[in-house]
C-alpha positions, -999 to +999 in steps of 0.1 A: -003-075-421-006-059-386-024-088-370+000-113-384+030-092-373+017-090-337+011-128-335+045-135-350+063-111-327+047-128-296+057-162-310+092-151-317+097-136-283+084-167-265+105-190-287+137-171-277+127-169-240+120-207-241+153-216-258+174-195-234+154-201-202+181-223-186+208-197-193+187-169-179+179-188-147+216-197-141+227-162-146+198-149-125+206-172-096+243-163-096+233-126-091+256-111-118+254-072-120+235-061-150+265-046-167+285-078-164+255-098-176+252-077-207+289-082-215+285-120-215+289-134-250+260-158-246+236-130-237+247-108-265+243-136-290+207-143-278+199-105-280+213-102-315+195-133-327+162-119-315+170-085-330+178-101-364+147-122-362+124-092-355+141-072-383+136-100-408+099-102-398+094-065-401+109-065-436+092-097-448+056-093-437+049-060-456+065-073-487+045-106-488+013-087-479+018-064-509+027-092-532-003-113-522-027-084-525-013-076-560-017-113-571-051-117-556-062-084-572-052-097-606-070-130-601-102-112-591-100-089-621-095-119-644-126-136-630-147-104-637-136-101-674-163-111-700-159-145-716-153-129-750-122-111-737-105-142-723-077-160-741-082-193-757-082-222-732-086-199-702-115-210-680-131-201-647-141-237-639-135-245-603-134-209-592-159-194-567-182-167-581 
């Protein structure tokens, strides 16, 4: 999960920078003071969107990692069961050993 989170964080940051690049350049060229710039509605919206995106990523990735490891662990355990313990119709055909 850590390597995925790092990659997704970089992608998310670059996507937000790319989408608001024109706005940042216009405000940068007009030489607004930092306090006035942070009070602009457009800037606050962009900052909040990036914050919500990062929070969503931080909550989603650990959950999906845990769910996938749980599901894959069950699949591996089912492959290792003896044939006599399997239910009728259950097969391991097409699965790697």
